[in-house]
C-alpha positions as CSV (number, residue, x, y, z in Angstrom):
1,M,34.3,24.8,13.6
2,P,34.6,21.8,11.2
3,E,33.8,22.3,7.3
4,S,30.7,20.9,6.1
5,A,31.0,17.8,3.7
6,P,30.8,18.6,0.1
7,T,27.5,18.1,-1.6
8,L,27.2,15.4,-4.3
9,E,27.1,18.1,-7.0
10,E,30.4,19.5,-5.6
11,D,31.9,16.1,-5.3
12,I,30.8,15.3,-8.7
13,L,32.4,18.5,-10.4
14,G,35.5,17.7,-8.3
15,S,36.1,14.3,-9.6
16,V,34.6,13.4,-12.9
17,P,36.4,16.0,-15.1
18,A,39.8,14.4,-14.5
19,I,38.5,11.1,-15.4
20,Q,36.8,12.5,-18.5
21,D,40.0,14.1,-19.7
22,L,42.0,11.1,-18.9
23,V,39.6,8.6,-20.9
24,A,39.6,11.0,-23.7
25,E,43.3,11.1,-23.8
26,A,43.2,7.1,-23.9
27,L,40.5,7.0,-26.6
28,E,42.6,9.7,-28.8
29,Q,46.3,8.1,-28.0
30,T,45.1,4.7,-29.3
31,L,42.5,5.3,-31.7
32,G,43.6,8.8,-33.1
33,E,41.6,12.2,-32.7
34,G,38.0,13.0,-34.0
35,E,34.8,11.2,-34.1
36,I,35.5,7.5,-33.1
37,A,32.8,4.7,-34.1
38,L,32.0,2.4,-31.4
39,A,32.8,-0.5,-33.8
40,T,36.2,0.7,-33.8
41,I,36.3,1.1,-30.1
42,C,35.3,-2.5,-29.8
43,R,37.6,-3.9,-32.2
44,D,40.7,-2.1,-31.4
45,L,40.4,-2.2,-27.5
46,G,38.7,-5.4,-27.3
47,L,35.5,-3.7,-25.5
48,H,32.0,-5.0,-25.6
49,R,29.6,-2.4,-27.3
50,K,27.6,-1.1,-24.0
51,L,31.2,-0.4,-22.3
52,A,32.4,1.4,-25.4
53,W,29.5,3.2,-25.6
54,Q,29.6,4.4,-22.0
55,I,33.2,5.3,-22.6
56,R,32.8,7.7,-25.4
57,N,29.7,9.4,-23.8
58,L,31.7,9.8,-20.8
59,A,34.7,11.3,-22.5
60,Y,32.9,13.7,-24.5
61,T,29.8,14.7,-22.5
62,P,30.2,18.4,-21.5
63,D,28.4,18.6,-18.3
64,P,30.4,16.4,-15.7
65,L,26.5,16.0,-13.8
66,A,25.4,14.2,-17.3
67,A,28.5,12.6,-18.0
68,V,28.8,10.5,-14.7
69,V,25.5,8.5,-15.8
70,H,28.0,7.0,-18.1
71,M,30.6,6.0,-15.6
72,P,31.3,2.3,-16.0
73,T,31.4,0.0,-13.0
74,R,34.7,-1.1,-11.5
75,A,34.5,-4.1,-13.8
76,G,33.9,-2.2,-16.9
77,M,36.9,0.3,-16.0
78,D,39.1,-2.5,-15.3
79,A,38.7,-3.8,-18.5
80,L,39.8,-0.4,-20.3
81,L,42.6,-0.2,-17.7
82,N,43.8,-3.7,-18.9
83,T,44.0,-2.6,-22.5
84,L,45.8,0.8,-21.2
85,G,48.5,-1.2,-19.2
86,T,50.1,-2.6,-22.3
87,R,50.0,0.6,-24.5
88,S,50.5,3.4,-21.7
89,P,51.1,2.6,-18.4
90,A,51.6,6.0,-17.1
91,L,47.9,6.7,-18.4
92,R,47.1,3.8,-17.0
93,D,48.0,4.4,-13.6
94,N,46.5,8.2,-13.5
95,L,43.1,6.7,-14.7
96,L,43.3,4.2,-11.9
97,S,43.8,6.9,-9.4
98,A,41.3,9.1,-10.7
99,Y,38.7,6.4,-10.6
100,S,39.7,5.7,-7.1
101,G,38.9,9.1,-6.1
102,F,35.3,8.8,-7.7
103,E,34.9,5.4,-5.8
104,E,35.3,7.5,-2.7
105,V,32.6,9.9,-3.7
106,V,30.3,6.9,-4.1
107,Q,30.9,5.6,-0.7
108,R,30.5,9.0,0.8
109,H,27.0,9.7,-0.7
110,A,25.4,6.4,-1.2
111,V,25.3,2.6,0.1
112,D,26.3,1.3,-3.3
113,R,26.9,2.3,-6.7
114,S,23.2,1.5,-7.5
115,Q,22.0,4.1,-5.0
116,F,24.6,6.5,-6.4
117,D,23.3,6.2,-9.8
118,M,19.7,6.7,-8.6
119,L,20.7,9.8,-6.7
120,V,22.4,11.3,-10.0
121,E,19.6,10.3,-12.2
122,S,17.0,12.0,-9.9
123,H,19.0,15.3,-10.3
124,P,16.7,17.9,-12.0
125,T,19.4,18.9,-14.4
126,V,20.3,15.3,-15.3
127,M,17.0,13.5,-15.4
128,R,16.1,12.0,-18.6
129,P,13.2,10.1,-20.0
130,E,14.7,6.9,-20.4
131,A,16.2,6.8,-16.9
132,E,12.7,7.6,-15.4
133,S,11.2,4.8,-17.3
134,K,13.9,2.5,-16.3
135,W,13.3,3.1,-12.3
136,R,9.4,3.2,-13.1
137,E,9.6,-0.2,-14.7
138,K,11.4,-1.6,-11.5
139,A,8.6,-0.1,-9.6
140,F,6.2,-1.6,-12.1
141,L,7.4,-5.1,-11.3
142,G,7.6,-4.7,-7.4
143,N,4.3,-3.1,-7.4
144,S,2.7,-6.2,-9.4
145,F,4.2,-8.5,-7.0
146,I,2.9,-6.4,-4.0
147,W,-0.6,-5.6,-4.8
148,G,-1.0,-8.8,-6.8
149,V,-2.0,-7.5,-10.1
150,Q,-0.8,-6.0,-13.3
151,V,-2.2,-4.6,-16.5
152,R,-0.6,-4.0,-19.9
153,T,-2.4,-0.6,-20.9
154,Q,-4.6,1.4,-18.7
155,H,-6.4,3.9,-20.8
156,S,-8.4,7.2,-19.9
157,L,-10.7,8.9,-22.6
158,N,-12.3,12.2,-21.9
159,I,-14.4,13.9,-24.6
160,L,-15.6,17.5,-23.8
161,A,-18.3,19.5,-25.6
162,P,-20.6,22.4,-24.8
163,S,-23.5,21.5,-22.8
164,D,-27.0,21.0,-24.2
165,A,-28.6,21.2,-21.2
166,E,-27.1,24.6,-19.9
167,A,-25.4,27.2,-22.1
168,G,-21.6,27.9,-21.2
169,W,-21.4,24.8,-19.3
170,L,-19.7,21.4,-20.3
171,D,-20.7,17.9,-20.9
172,L,-17.9,15.2,-20.4
173,V,-18.0,11.4,-21.9
174,Q,-15.6,9.7,-19.6
175,V,-14.2,6.2,-20.8
176,R,-11.9,4.2,-18.5
177,G,-10.2,0.9,-19.7
178,L,-7.7,-1.6,-18.3
179,V,-6.5,-3.8,-21.1
180,G,-4.9,-7.3,-20.4
181,L,-5.3,-7.2,-16.5
182,Q,-3.6,-10.0,-14.8
183,R,-3.7,-11.5,-11.0
184,I,-0.2,-12.1,-9.9
185,R,-1.6,-13.8,-6.6
186,P,-4.8,-15.8,-6.0
187,H,-8.1,-14.3,-4.7
188,T,-7.0,-10.8,-5.5
189,R,-10.0,-8.3,-5.9
190,W,-9.1,-4.9,-7.2
191,I,-11.0,-1.3,-7.3
192,V,-11.5,-0.2,-10.7
193,G,-13.9,2.5,-10.5
194,Q,-13.3,5.5,-8.0
195,S,-13.2,8.4,-10.4
196,V,-13.0,11.8,-8.6
197,V,-14.4,14.8,-10.5
198,R,-13.5,18.2,-9.0
199,T,-15.1,21.4,-9.6
200,G,-15.7,25.0,-7.5
201,A,-19.6,24.9,-8.8
202,E,-22.3,23.9,-6.2
203,G,-25.6,22.7,-6.9
204,T,-25.1,22.0,-10.5
205,G,-27.6,19.4,-11.0
206,R,-24.8,17.1,-12.5
207,E,-26.1,14.0,-14.1
208,H,-24.2,10.6,-14.7
209,Q,-25.5,8.6,-17.4
210,P,-24.0,4.9,-18.8
211,L,-22.8,4.9,-22.2
212,D,-24.3,1.2,-22.1
213,P,-27.4,1.2,-19.7
214,E,-28.0,-2.4,-20.0
215,G,-24.8,-3.5,-19.5
216,A,-24.8,-1.2,-16.2
217,A,-27.9,-2.7,-15.2
218,Q,-26.4,-6.1,-16.0
219,M,-23.8,-5.4,-13.6
220,G,-25.6,-3.6,-10.6
221,G,-24.8,-0.4,-11.7
222,V,-21.1,-0.6,-12.8
223,P,-21.0,1.4,-16.0
224,V,-19.4,-1.4,-18.4
225,V,-19.3,-1.1,-22.0
226,R,-20.0,-4.6,-22.7
227,E,-18.8,-4.7,-26.6
228,F,-15.3,-3.9,-25.6
229,C,-14.6,-5.8,-22.5
230,S,-13.5,-9.6,-22.7
231,Q,-15.8,-12.4,-22.5
232,P,-17.3,-13.9,-20.4
233,L,-17.6,-10.2,-18.8
234,P,-15.6,-9.9,-15.6
235,A,-17.1,-10.6,-12.3
236,L,-17.7,-7.1,-10.7
237,E,-19.6,-5.7,-7.5
238,R,-20.4,-2.2,-6.5
239,R,-20.3,-1.4,-2.9
240,V,-20.4,1.8,-0.9
241,S,-17.6,2.4,1.7
242,P,-17.8,3.8,5.0
243,D,-16.8,7.0,4.0
244,G,-19.4,7.2,1.4
245,L,-17.2,6.5,-1.5
246,T,-18.7,4.2,-4.2
247,N,-16.3,1.6,-5.2
248,D,-16.5,-0.7,-8.5
249,E,-14.6,-3.7,-7.5
250,L,-13.3,-6.6,-10.0
251,L,-13.6,-10.2,-8.2
252,A,-11.0,-12.6,-7.9
253,A,-10.1,-14.5,-11.2
254,P,-7.2,-17.0,-12.1
255,V,-3.6,-15.9,-11.7
256,G,-1.7,-15.1,-14.9
257,A,-2.5,-15.6,-18.6
258,T,-5.5,-17.8,-18.1
259,G,-7.3,-15.3,-15.9
260,Q,-6.5,-12.2,-18.1
261,Q,-9.4,-9.7,-18.4
262,T,-10.0,-6.4,-20.4
263,L,-12.6,-4.1,-18.7
264,V,-14.1,-0.9,-20.3
265,T,-16.6,1.5,-18.4
266,G,-18.2,4.5,-20.0
267,E,-20.4,7.5,-18.6
268,I,-21.3,10.5,-19.9
269,V,-21.6,13.3,-17.4
270,R,-24.1,16.2,-18.0
271,K,-23.6,19.8,-16.8
272,L,-20.1,18.8,-15.3
273,A,-19.0,22.6,-14.6
274,P,-18.9,25.9,-16.3
275,A,-16.7,26.4,-19.4
276,Y,-15.2,29.5,-17.8
277,G,-13.5,30.5,-14.6
278,L,-15.7,31.5,-11.7
279,E,-12.6,33.4,-10.2
280,P,-10.0,35.2,-11.8
281,G,-6.9,32.7,-12.4
282,E,-9.1,29.8,-12.1
283,R,-7.8,26.7,-13.8
284,A,-9.2,23.6,-15.2
285,H,-7.8,20.2,-14.0
286,F,-8.9,17.1,-16.2
287,G,-7.4,13.8,-14.5
288,A,-7.2,10.5,-14.5
289,I,-6.2,8.2,-11.8
290,S,-3.2,5.8,-11.8
291,R,-3.9,3.2,-8.9
292,T,-3.1,-0.2,-10.9
293,P,0.4,-1.5,-11.9
294,S,0.7,-0.7,-15.6
295,E,3.1,-0.7,-18.4
296,V,1.5,2.1,-20.3
297,F,-1.0,4.9,-19.5
298,L,-2.8,6.5,-22.0
299,F,-5.1,9.4,-21.5
300,D,-6.9,10.8,-24.6
301,H,-8.6,14.1,-24.3
302,F,-10.9,15.0,-27.2
303,V,-12.1,18.9,-26.8
304,H,-14.7,20.5,-29.0
305,R,-13.4,23.0,-31.3
306,S,-15.2,25.8,-29.6
307,L,-14.0,25.2,-26.4
308,F,-10.8,27.1,-24.8
309,P,-9.3,28.2,-28.2
310,G,-6.0,29.2,-28.0
311,I,-5.0,27.6,-24.6
312,E,-2.1,26.0,-23.5
313,R,-2.3,22.7,-21.8
314,E,0.3,21.3,-19.6
315,L,0.9,17.8,-18.0
316,C,0.9,17.6,-14.4
317,V,1.4,14.1,-12.2
318,F,0.6,14.5,-8.4
319,S,1.4,12.0,-6.2
320,E,-1.9,10.6,-4.1
321,L,0.4,9.7,-1.1
322,N,-0.8,12.9,1.0
323,S,-4.2,13.3,-0.5
324,P,-6.3,11.9,-3.4
325,V,-7.7,15.0,-4.4
326,T,-4.3,17.4,-4.5
327,E,-3.5,20.2,-6.6
328,D,-0.4,21.3,-4.6
329,E,2.6,21.9,-6.5
330,S,5.0,20.2,-3.8
331,D,2.8,17.0,-4.7
332,L,4.1,17.2,-8.3
333,L,6.2,14.1,-9.4
334,P,9.0,14.5,-11.8
335,V,7.5,12.5,-14.9
336,S,8.6,13.8,-18.1
337,G,6.5,14.5,-21.4
338,A,3.8,16.7,-22.4
339,V,0.3,17.0,-23.7
340,Q,0.7,16.2,-27.4
341,F,-1.8,17.6,-30.0
342,L,-2.6,15.2,-32.6
343,G,-5.2,16.9,-34.5
344,R,-9.0,16.7,-35.3
345,G,-11.2,13.6,-35.8
346,L,-10.6,9.8,-35.4
347,H,-7.7,8.7,-37.8
348,V,-5.3,10.7,-35.4
349,A,-6.0,8.8,-32.6
350,R,-4.5,5.3,-33.9
351,T,-2.6,3.6,-31.4
352,A,-1.1,-0.1,-30.7
353,D,-1.4,0.5,-27.0
354,V,-5.4,-0.6,-27.1
355,P,-6.6,-3.0,-29.5
356,G,-9.4,-1.9,-31.7
357,Y,-9.2,1.6,-30.6
358,P,-10.6,3.2,-33.4
359,T,-13.7,1.0,-33.3
360,M,-14.2,1.8,-29.8
361,L,-14.1,5.7,-30.5
362,D,-16.3,5.4,-33.4
363,W,-18.8,3.6,-30.9
364,V,-18.7,6.1,-28.4
365,F,-19.2,9.3,-30.5
366,R,-22.1,7.6,-32.3
367,R,-23.5,6.7,-28.8
368,V,-23.8,10.5,-28.0
369,G,-24.3,11.9,-31.0
370,W,-21.2,13.8,-31.5
371,D,-19.4,14.5,-34.8
372,P,-15.8,13.3,-33.9
373,K,-14.5,15.8,-36.7
374,E,-15.3,18.7,-34.5
375,F,-13.0,17.5,-31.9
376,E,-9.4,17.9,-31.4
377,L,-7.3,15.1,-29.7
378,H,-4.6,16.0,-27.0
379,R,-2.7,12.8,-25.8
380,V,-0.6,11.9,-22.9
381,R,1.1,8.8,-23.0
382,I,3.5,7.5,-19.8
383,A,5.5,4.1,-19.5
384,F,5.0,2.6,-16.6
385,P,3.2,5.1,-14.7
386,P,3.6,5.9,-10.9
387,M,1.2,4.7,-8.5
388,P,-0.9,6.0,-6.7
389,S,-1.1,9.5,-9.0
390,T,-3.3,11.4,-10.8
391,V,-2.3,12.3,-14.3
392,V,-3.7,15.8,-15.1
393,I,-4.1,18.1,-18.3
394,R,-4.0,21.3,-16.7
395,H,-4.8,24.7,-18.3
396,D,-6.2,28.2,-17.5
397,L,-9.8,28.8,-18.1
398,P,-11.3,31.8,-20.0
399,P,-13.0,34.4,-17.8
400,Q,-16.7,34.5,-17.5
401,P,-18.4,36.2,-20.5
402,Q,-20.0,39.7,-19.6
403,H,-23.7,39.8,-19.6
404,G,-25.2,40.0,-23.2
405,K,-22.1,38.1,-24.8
406,K,-22.1,34.6,-25.9
407,A,-20.0,32.0,-23.7
408,T,-17.3,30.2,-25.5
């Protein structure tokens, strides 16, 4: 029975360590032992800075799976080999042979070096935030071309407070914004309002109220916040799809910078859901949808200090390819990062991603009559977010309080 082909991991572990040893030997023979400055490698070996950085990291990264992401291309390795040819011909020949073996590994597992790098950088033990951002930026550019739009910042703001209408329940302020949206292709319309709120509660009498009622009336029900939209106001249309979903659609505008727009919408949802679990082990999912090619996705989650004390929050990014309402672990995307706790009040919310953000936050809190000093901010920021996806802040819900005890 023929032996099975080696896996990618096995091939890397079988080929890369020899190259690491030979590169380290080359550096130490020509430049001396110990920590070697990049400037020294560049000067003494005649290499450009990026290649010098790759070579040093390749030589001294302990894990071969992590080291292989620094492996130079054939052109880069040839530059090192040419330098060694006049200093240590035997070392040069050994390194050339070892590198040729690595090229066979690349050919066995990928169509080219670019795909091989993607395979390696997708490995769970190797994945780095900067690599994720690099590949997602490529997707952002491609999606901008495919879908005909792009946006500088997509921001989502949640503010959770105990409900005045029903004890033990939550009210939610929900603000969504697209900053610097541009059309890449003429005549492109874009759905900007199709939020989904999920809860196990039935018959709650949930109420949606626009933060700017006059603006919503002016825009046919779309809950725009006129003060923070670009002027003139973006043209919008609200329409109901055949499956019953209400879509708020941004109408076509000129392409590029001349048609650039900023759109902000905002609502308060009364009696959103209980502040405790209806079933043992129930978890809360507070999500924001990413369906627009964006350079930055900013998700701010303000929570009243009386809610969920001591709860640990986690970041989940769910693919929407299979379902727009999935909470299945198999749909989780490999997006590094975490929910950051920034403190209490408005001063902790400063960001360069949304111009005039503190002013907008102050307006929102004043509009609903809540004191921002009573609210703690949890933030998620993702560069070039995947789409379509739902960015979720997830945590356990406290159990339902016993009869006669006050709910948190």
